[in-house]
Each structure stands twice: as structure tokens, then as C-alpha cells.
N, C-alpha and C positions, 0 to 999 in steps of 0.2 A: 868140545866147542870151546872157549875161553870166557873169561868172567866178564871182559869186557863185553863181549857178544850177551850174556845175559843182565848185565845191570841196562836198568831206565833210563830212557833218556830225559833230559830237561823237559822235552814238550810232552813226553809220556808223563812226566811225574805231573805236571800241571793238569793233563787232561784228566788224572787219577782225581783229581781234587774237584774239579769241575764237576765228574759223574758223583762221587758223594754227593756233592751238593743238591744236586737233582734227584738224586733216588728220594731225598727227605719232599720235596716238592711234587716230587710224582706220586707219593703216598696221601698228600692232603689235596681231599678233590676241590677244596675252596680258595686255596691262595694260588691258584695259576699265574704264573709272571712275578711274583711277591720278588725272588732273589735276583730277575732282571733291573726291575722295579727301582728295589733299594740300591742295585750298583748303581744306575743311572742316575737317582737321587745324589746321592755320594758323591759323582763324579761331577755333577755341577756345581755341587756346594762348595767341592774341594778346591774346583777352576776356580771358584767366586771368591775363594778365601786367600787367593793368591800361593798356592802351596805350586812348586815344581812338578813338570809335567809327568815325570815318574812317581812322583810319591802319590799324584791323583789318580794314576792305573793301578797302583797298588790298593790303594784305599778301593779302587772300586770293585779289585779282584776281592779283597778282604770282604767287603758288602757281600758280593755275590757269595760267598763261603762262611756267612754270619751265624746262619742257623742249623751246618753240618750237623752239630751235639743234637737235634730233635731223630736223627736215623736210631736213639735208643731208647724214643721215647715209644710207649705201644699204642696200635691204632687205634685201638679204643679210643686214646685219650685225645691223638692227635687228629682222627677226622670225625673226630663226636658231633654232631651237629648243632648244641646245645653249648651252652655257658658251661665252663668248667667250676666243679665244686673246689673246695679249699683243698682237698688230697690230692683232685687231678692237678689241680693250679702247680702244687708242690714237685710234684712231678716233672709238670712243664718245666719248673725252673731248673732241674737239675740239667738242662741240657748246655749252658754253657762249661759245667764241668765234663761232661760227656764229651763235648768238643773240643776241650784241651787235651784230656788224654789219647782221645783219636788224631788229633793234630801233632802233636806234640814231639814223637819218632820220625814224622813227616822230612823229608830232606826240605822242602820248600815251605814248613811251618813258621817262619819267620816272617813271612809275608802276609799272614792272617792272624796269626795267634792274638795276639792283644784286643783284635777286634771280636774273634771268637769266644773269649773269655769276658772281656769289658763290656761287650753294646748294651747291656742291660744295668751299668750302674749308674747314678743320679745325683748330680752336683751336693744336693744336701745329704749324702750318705743314706739315700734309704732304698738304694738300691741292691744287685747281688752280681756276683754271689758274693763279694769281699765284703762289700758296703762302702767304699771307697767314694773319694767328696773331691768337689772341685777341679783344682789341676792335679790332682794324683791320678785321676781318669788317664789313660791315654787319650790323647787329643783324635787320633783315629777312630776311637772307641765311639767319644763323644759324639763326632760327627756321624758314622754310620746310625748311631742309636737314634737321634733326629728323625733320620731317613728313615728308620725300620718303625717309626712310632708313628710316623706320618702316611707311610703307606698301611698299617693297620688300621689305622682312622677312616682313610679315604676308600678303603675296598668292602665289598662285601661280605657277610657271612649268614648264614643261614637263620641267626636269631635277628639280624639288624641288617639296614640297608647302610652302606658304606656314607660316610659324612660328604655333604659338599666341600671344596676345598679352602674356602673362605673360615667353614667353621673350625675346621680342624688346624686352620693357621692359627685363628685366634686363641683356640685352647694352648697351643705351643707359647705363644706370646705370654699368655698368662701366667705362663710354668716355667719361666726362664732364670736361671739362676737355682731352681728348685730339682726340677726333674729334667731339664736341657739345658745348655750351657749357654751361657747369657749371649756371648757375641758371636757363635757358628749358629745360635738358635734366630738370633734378630737377623743376621744374614739369611736364613733360610725363610723366613718369613717376608722380607721385602722379596725374595727372589720369586714366592710362590705369587706375590703380590703384583710382579712384574710380568704375571704370565708362561714364567720359564720352565714349569711342569705341565703345560696342556699336552705335549705330545708323549708324557710318560703315564700318568693320571688315568688310569681305565687300558692302558696296552698292556701285552704280555711279552711284545718284544718291539725291537724298531718298526713304526708304520700297523703294528697287526693289533687293531683293537680286542678287547675282550669279547668274548662270546658267553654265553651261561646256558644251562639248560633250563628247558620253559618249566620243567616239569617238578626238580627239587632245588636248582640254582647253583650248582658247583658248575665250574671252570670247562670250556671246551677246549682239548689242545688242539689248538692250529698251530703247525708246523710252518718253517719257512719254504719246506716244500711245498707244503697244502696247494692243491690246484680245484677248480671247479669240477664236482661231479665226486669228488673222494668224500669218504667216510671218517666220521667220530663217532663216539660212543660216549655218554656222559659216566665219568669215573665212579658213579655212585647209583644211580637206578639202571646203569646200562640200557638208556631209551639212544637209539640211534638216530643220528643227523645227514644231513648230506650238503656239503658245501656247496654252494651256488655263487656265480658270477650277477651281482645286481651292480646298477646303477653306482653305488657306495661305494662297492668293493666284495669281498667272500662274504656269504651270511650263510649261517650255520639254519639249516631248514628241517624240522621232525619228519623221519620218512617211514614213521610205524614200527619200524624192526625194533628187535632188544637182543641185548648179548645174553647168552645164558651164564658164561662164567665171567667174574671181572678179570681183569689184567694188568698190570701194574704199566702203565703208557710209557712206551720209550723213551729214550731223551730224542730230542730235536736236534739229527746229528749235523745240520747245517749251521745251526745257533752255536752247537759244542766249537765247531770248526773255526767259526767266527770268531768268538771270545780266545779259545787257545791261539788263537792268530795274535789277535789283540794284546793279550798280555804274555806274550812271549819275551814282549823287550824286556819284562823282568827276569828273565833268565840267564 
């Protein structure tokens, strides 16, 4: 068999990046849909900023991949149901460096490297990993950093409820030029107050609202292919749920079952197919 037959295809290389990102999200029971939401928020902001369509899509892809370095963070920290202590926070802060090392050898690294490595930098120089400031931070990383922080603020955690959208927008507005890029942050706040994020906040995919375990709070995985009668299990307590069709759409209802052993949730194949097709224009 020739070397050409063994060589990965561009679409296969793209799929490998998407699956690496998915592996991180599947390990954290409380952040379901975070990658999709940050990608969509970044797409909306990049479009509003007047960037060319190809660059808009590149940034959306990079946003989906931004946390891939968390694959090297221990489960005990990534899945901790409470606030992190100082030592654990230092471990989490290593994920841009881990992401850089993972991504650098990949043939498609240039599509996402600056976002993966720099999305926690801040204009005032107090971010990490390099402490870059102002315009020294790549534009795509400044943009994705705003969207990442907003989703973190508006998403539920086991130790706190997600903030209302307006409160999160006010926090961003109050930190313009310090934690968040002044121009992009002001544009993001304006978009939020126009209601542009209404079909993103609280969703895990296009038209799929988040569902949570009623006992302990983690996100219940609902796939694009999920139908009435299908089962899901809480990724933390392993309680069973059955999806039922209601007047407002599919709802997850506890069915009294429990799974004895936790299993990492498989990727949503239809979502992966959709994202691969959507971002194949970048190859």
C-alpha cells in the first residue's frame, strides 16, 4: 500500500481536532455545550466586527477548539463539583501550554493555535500564559476570550447558578480595556442587549436547549439524533432519564433507573458531521 493511501485526508485531520475538543467536554459533566456556544458567540461577534467570512469561520473553529489543552488536566480537578483551590487553579492554568504542545505538530495547527494559547490573556497584561497586553494579544484570541468568559458567567455550576445575561454583560462592560478588549467588548455588549444571543445562551446545539439532572445538576447529553423514548444518564450520579415529546419539545424525565458504571459519553456524530462540513471550507 502506498504512502498516499496511508496519508490522512484534510477532512480526517479536521475531524481529529474536533474529536480532541469533544473529549474534553465529555469529561466535564457541568459544561455541556460550552464549545458549541463559544463557537457560535464568536461567530456572531466576528461577523458583527466586519471580518471576512473565511476569517469568521476560522475563528469559530478555533473557538470550538480553545479548551483542548484541558485534556491534560486531571479528572479530579476538571470534574470537581466545588470551587478550585489555589493549587488546582494553577493546574487549570496549564491548559493553554498543554493545548499548544498538542496542537503545534498538527498539520492544521495554524487555524487555531493563537486562540488555543492566548484566549486567557488580558489587555491589562494580567492574563496568562504570557502576560501579553493590548494589541500584542492576537485579535482572534481577544475575541474568543470575551465569548468564553461570557459563557462561563451565564452557565450553571454545581456551586452557583448561571448569571442573567444582563448582569454578565454589565461585568464585561465594567472591565473593558482591563480584562476585555475595549472595542470588541463594547460591540459584544451591544449585541447582547439587542438579543442576539437568545438562541445561544442555555443551548447545547442549534435548537437544543440544555437539560440538567434534577438530582445533582450536570448537563444531560441530548444528541441531534435523540428521539422520544431514548435514554440518557447523568454523567455524575448515573441516574437514568427518558426523553419524552411534549408541547414545548423533547424533555428529559427521570425513569428511576441507574447505570452501575460511568461511561464517557460518545460524541454526537451528527453534530461532528455538521461541523466538519461547515469548516471544510478552511481546508
